[in-house]
C-alpha atoms as one frame of an Amber mdcrd trajectory, in Angstrom:
protein
   0.000   0.000   0.000   1.059   3.593  -0.603   0.898   6.615   1.657  -0.900
   9.866   1.183   1.033  12.337  -0.948   1.526  15.451   1.131   3.411  17.628
  -1.346   4.550  17.524  -4.918   8.014  16.076  -5.033   7.575  14.477  -1.576
   7.602  10.849  -0.573   4.769   8.655   0.467   3.658   9.291   4.059   2.160
   6.970   6.705   0.762   3.672   5.540  -2.968   3.161   5.070  -5.216   2.519
   6.930  -4.898   5.224   9.597  -6.084   4.616  13.176  -9.643   5.847  13.764
 -10.130   9.308  15.261 -11.310   9.600  18.886 -15.031  10.117  19.281 -18.294
   8.298  19.738 -18.236   4.655  18.806 -19.813   3.398  15.576 -23.576   2.901
  15.460 -24.864  -0.611  16.027 -24.603  -2.814  12.916 -27.671  -3.048  10.698
 -29.643  -6.269  10.571 -27.981  -8.963   8.493 -30.614  -8.855   5.766 -30.393
  -5.046   5.407 -26.583  -5.226   5.206 -26.772  -7.858   2.491 -29.179  -5.723
   0.480 -26.958  -2.625   0.897 -23.860  -4.495  -0.286 -25.750  -5.877  -3.265
 -26.822  -2.382  -4.293 -23.352  -0.842  -3.883 -21.400  -3.643  -5.527 -23.992
  -4.148  -8.231 -23.941  -0.441  -9.093 -20.157  -0.374  -9.086 -19.971  -3.435
 -11.287 -22.327  -1.849 -13.797 -20.079   1.228 -13.973 -16.807  -0.686 -14.339
 -15.200  -1.568 -17.643 -11.678  -2.326 -18.759  -9.933  -3.222 -21.998  -6.352
  -3.061 -23.221  -6.557   0.683 -23.903  -8.929   2.288 -21.392 -10.186   1.769
 -17.855 -13.385   2.943 -16.204 -14.089   2.166 -12.572 -15.729   3.307  -9.373
 -14.467   4.076  -5.883 -17.644   2.471  -4.521 -15.868  -0.875  -4.732 -13.639
   0.254  -1.826 -14.684  -0.014   1.788 -14.921   3.509   3.196 -12.497   2.875
   6.070  -9.837   1.197   3.881  -7.950   3.535   1.595  -6.897   0.952  -0.941
  -4.543   1.320  -3.892  -6.131  -0.263  -6.957  -3.857  -1.518  -9.728  -4.810
  -0.570 -13.304  -3.039  -2.222 -16.242  -3.132  -0.788 -19.784  -1.481  -2.158
 -22.923  -2.076   0.486 -25.628  -0.310   3.590 -26.887  -3.487   5.716 -26.516
  -6.512   5.526 -24.250  -8.217   7.003 -21.219  -8.807   6.470 -17.496 -12.116
   7.489 -15.886 -12.561   7.037 -12.122 -15.992   7.780 -10.677 -16.544   8.461
  -6.957 -12.774   8.513  -6.320 -11.633   7.104  -2.959  -8.228   5.702  -2.061
  -5.799   5.672  -4.974  -5.005   4.176  -8.376  -1.644   2.950  -9.602  -1.751
   3.069 -13.413   0.652   0.640 -15.078   1.319   1.211 -18.775   3.015  -1.663
 -20.593   2.345  -1.046 -24.295   3.407  -3.592 -26.875   5.382  -0.909 -28.780
   7.970  -0.732 -25.989  11.558  -1.206 -27.098  14.684  -0.474 -25.027  16.260
   1.162 -28.071  13.479   3.754 -28.471  12.856   6.829 -26.356   9.166   6.869
 -25.489   7.217   9.924 -24.340   4.013   9.722 -22.308   1.572  12.656 -22.406
  -1.398  13.163 -20.070  -4.410  15.430 -20.648  -7.176  15.716 -17.997 -10.751
  15.247 -19.124 -13.015  18.285 -19.018 -14.380  18.881 -15.483 -12.093  16.215
 -14.002 -12.095  16.518 -10.200 -11.710  14.568  -6.994  -8.052  13.501  -7.164
  -4.458  14.616  -7.702  -2.375  12.991 -10.449   1.306  12.291  -9.773   4.344
  10.919 -11.551   5.640   8.143  -9.295   8.933   6.289  -9.230  10.133   4.077
  -6.359   7.849   5.873  -3.889   8.802   9.433  -4.864   5.905  11.552  -6.137
   5.936  14.576  -8.433   2.676  16.468  -8.937   1.398  16.573 -12.523  -2.151
  17.858 -11.998  -3.751  19.155  -8.832  -7.414  18.348  -8.175  -9.509  20.452
 -10.561  -6.513  21.548 -12.661  -7.936  20.978 -16.147  -7.724  24.291 -17.990
  -7.755  24.493 -21.803  -4.665  23.006 -23.375  -3.406  21.456 -20.118  -1.015
  18.668 -21.093   2.022  17.204 -19.326   4.618  15.062 -21.087   7.581  13.118
 -19.726   9.901  10.292 -20.633   8.347   6.847 -20.178  11.342   5.805 -18.069
  10.725   8.638 -15.562   8.009   6.679 -13.759   4.363   5.650 -13.688   1.116
   7.360 -12.755  -0.329   7.522  -9.246  -3.828   8.997  -8.847  -4.848   9.833
  -5.269  -8.339  10.881  -4.210  -8.568  14.115  -2.219 -10.791  14.368   0.883
 -14.333  15.294  -0.143 -17.553  15.943   1.775 -19.514  14.539  -1.149 -17.999
  12.280  -3.817 -21.271  11.697  -5.657 -20.495  14.324  -8.309 -16.767  13.688
  -8.618 -15.089  11.974 -11.557 -11.360  12.014 -12.186 -10.230  11.233 -15.709
  -7.506  11.766 -18.255  -6.432  10.768 -21.740  -2.948   9.429 -22.396  -0.740
   9.122 -25.464   2.531   7.263 -25.775   4.821   8.054 -28.696   8.444   7.920
 -29.771   8.674  11.727 -30.042  11.100  13.391 -27.647   9.605  15.713 -25.024
  12.751  16.895 -23.249  13.707  16.178 -19.672  11.122  18.367 -17.942   7.362
  18.027 -17.579   6.217  20.373 -20.313   3.557  20.184 -22.981   4.679  18.517
 -26.178   4.810  21.112 -28.937   6.745  22.037 -32.023   9.644  24.448 -31.549
   9.134  27.959 -32.909  12.507  28.025 -34.613  12.710  27.073 -38.334  13.574
  23.437 -39.040  16.904  22.529 -40.586  17.032  20.770 -43.974  17.645  17.437
 -42.247  14.713  17.964 -39.874  12.377  18.834 -42.756  13.325  15.750 -44.761
  12.889  13.525 -41.712   9.534  15.165 -40.863   8.256  14.351 -44.359   8.920
  10.666 -43.668   7.705  10.413 -40.076   4.852  12.936 -39.630   1.207  12.005
 -39.185   0.272  14.438 -41.933   2.171  15.989 -44.860   0.283  18.437 -47.090
   0.939  21.192 -49.606  -1.143  24.326 -49.300  -1.614  27.991 -48.450  -2.567
  29.824 -45.258  -6.048  31.330 -45.491  -6.234  32.760 -41.994  -4.669  32.597
 -38.520  -6.798  32.961 -35.391  -5.396  33.288 -31.882  -6.705  31.736 -28.669
  -4.960  33.544 -25.784  -6.757  31.496 -23.115  -5.145  28.349 -24.522  -1.893
  30.106 -25.511  -2.359  28.711 -29.013  -2.868  29.830 -32.600  -5.031  28.036
 -35.169  -3.754  28.018 -38.766  -6.561  27.638 -41.329  -5.313  26.038 -44.550
  -6.449  25.509 -48.100  -4.647  22.359 -49.244  -3.872  21.597 -52.886  -2.275
  18.172 -52.299  -2.306  15.605 -49.501   0.755  13.371 -49.324  -0.283  11.701
 -46.068  -2.807  12.084 -43.256  -3.570   9.534 -40.539  -6.789  11.234 -39.453
  -9.339  13.134 -41.493  -7.927  16.536 -40.578  -8.350  17.905 -44.089 -11.795
  17.648 -45.709 -12.853  18.334 -49.325 -13.471  22.037 -49.931 -16.076  23.607
 -52.266 -14.473  24.320 -55.599 -11.685  21.759 -55.174  -8.837  20.934 -52.854
  -9.168  20.432 -49.107  -9.390  22.597 -46.034  -8.507  22.103 -42.398  -6.764
  23.647 -39.390  -3.631  22.904 -37.440  -2.506  24.360 -34.103   0.750  25.756
 -32.778   1.967  27.833 -29.836   0.772  31.428 -29.598   4.333  32.524 -28.791
   5.473  31.391 -32.248   3.691  34.431 -33.725   2.408  32.717 -36.872   0.966
  35.134 -39.446  -0.718  34.624 -42.833   1.806  34.528 -45.649   1.637  34.422
 -49.419   2.564  31.427 -51.484   2.499  27.701 -50.804   4.112  25.788 -47.964
   4.718  22.165 -47.120   3.029  21.524 -43.767   3.996  18.575 -41.571   3.003
  17.625 -38.050   1.529  15.112 -35.635  -1.844  14.299 -34.136  -1.960  15.066
 -30.415  -5.103  14.087 -28.460  -7.129  14.255 -31.677  -5.743  17.644 -32.716
  -3.331  18.376 -35.580  -0.149  20.059 -34.272   2.280  21.905 -36.533   5.748
  20.486 -37.084   8.050  21.735 -39.853   6.521  24.055 -42.472   9.040  25.277
 -45.096   8.032  27.308 -48.115   7.357  24.971 -51.022  10.252  26.252 -53.142
  12.674  25.818 -50.217  11.501  22.233 -49.682  11.839  21.447 -53.400  15.413
  22.756 -53.341  16.489  20.779 -50.264  14.748  17.630 -51.510  16.526  17.726
 -54.915  19.897  18.457 -53.266  19.492  15.448 -50.977  18.260  13.299 -53.870
  21.362  14.070 -55.916  23.542  12.968 -52.987  21.433   9.894 -52.233  20.559
  11.189 -48.764  16.762  11.310 -48.933  15.299   9.153 -46.107  12.136   8.565
 -48.190  10.590   9.549 -51.529   7.831  12.076 -52.117   6.623  13.892 -55.249
   7.860  17.470 -55.215   6.295  18.812 -58.418
């Protein structure tokens, strides 16, 4: 069993369960028949609200006895999914063991709280040491934390509540081979221009690669993001249906980037690359089309292209 996390970055405290507080003794036990009916209702309701597969888990704190602050083990085997914990009591230890794991690959795990998630704190845990990722109720727009898979697992601890009936703690997770740096920051594309090598690699490894023009850029200060609205003339690759057919021909869609990057509408065509992140297209490298054509032909002449793509 684990202890209550007192502070971010602290260690687990006293073991559960705690000794009862001084005060009047418990009320006399209910009749045996009434107790059996009560247990049937609680456990039956909890069972109906519980589900688990290889990617996602949904459960209820009603399966715990109120005086025993248990740590429930959750095992997931996918690269994407979600955890939803209703009536949170005690704690969850979330164990991710995806089948894409390889010692030779750096894996990054990203966590995004569900809208209106409340009732528990979410920690990064390794050998008993806890580092706070999300405090109870911390689920503002664009809130994402990413860290190296080797940095630890997830520990979700319920916070004391007068009424847990309206509390549900939940988050989405994504595991990828993209590097997120050593700190717990949101995964995002750098604002600096990509080098020729980075562009050529992005063309081969991105979730989407398209050729098009910027129609508009809208800013969302509350999320610290900008949305780039595109008219696309050619789709080389897209894993999700980000870009949809547009009236009059071509496709249209939007991709997001950091507000601090200061993206503005520009003339001409670009090659846009990027990745899907929690169902949203995020900008990667985006060179002007003529610059990409130049670097692609130079690499092709030297036999250095990591993959082939039509540049005309």
